[in-house]
C-alpha positions as CSV (number, residue, x, y, z in Angstrom):
1,M,24.3,-6.8,-24.6
2,K,22.6,-8.0,-21.3
3,L,19.8,-6.0,-19.7
4,N,19.1,-6.1,-16.2
5,A,15.9,-5.3,-14.2
6,P,16.2,-2.0,-12.5
7,K,15.9,-2.1,-8.6
8,K,12.7,-1.2,-7.2
9,I,14.0,2.1,-5.7
10,T,15.3,3.1,-9.2
11,W,11.9,2.3,-10.6
12,W,9.8,4.2,-8.0
13,I,12.1,7.3,-8.3
14,S,11.8,7.4,-12.0
15,L,8.0,6.8,-11.9
16,V,7.3,9.5,-9.3
17,L,9.5,12.0,-11.5
18,A,7.4,11.1,-14.4
19,I,4.1,11.7,-12.4
20,I,5.2,14.8,-11.2
21,A,6.3,16.1,-14.7
22,I,2.9,15.1,-16.1
23,I,0.7,16.7,-13.4
24,V,2.7,19.8,-13.7
25,Y,2.3,19.9,-17.5
26,F,-1.2,19.4,-17.4
27,T,-2.5,21.3,-14.3
28,K,0.2,23.9,-13.8
29,F,-0.1,23.1,-10.3
30,L,3.5,23.8,-9.3
31,G,4.0,26.9,-11.5
32,S,7.6,27.2,-10.8
33,L,8.3,23.7,-12.2
34,E,6.6,24.3,-15.3
35,P,9.5,25.5,-17.5
36,H,11.5,22.3,-16.4
37,V,8.8,19.8,-17.2
38,F,10.8,18.3,-20.1
39,I,14.0,17.9,-18.0
40,I,12.2,16.4,-15.3
41,L,10.6,13.8,-17.7
42,L,14.0,13.2,-19.3
43,V,15.7,12.7,-16.0
44,A,13.0,10.1,-15.2
45,F,13.7,8.1,-18.4
46,I,17.4,8.4,-18.3
47,L,17.4,7.2,-14.8
48,L,15.2,4.2,-16.0
49,W,17.5,3.5,-18.9
50,L,20.6,3.6,-16.6
51,G,18.7,1.1,-14.1
52,T,18.2,-1.3,-17.1
53,F,21.6,-1.1,-18.6
54,V,24.0,-0.8,-15.4
55,K,24.0,-3.7,-13.1
56,G,23.3,-2.8,-9.6
57,L,21.5,0.7,-10.1
């Protein structure tokens, strides 16, 4: 199995999504996103995982 480094934009998008999820979870800043924190964090990690395993993403 060959791993690739994700592109910078993929890494930044996943980082921003993870930070948003963490901020919403701890501060309840965006109350409308609170029920979806787990999904947002899951999407961030799946995007990072895809960036590692799929070449060119």
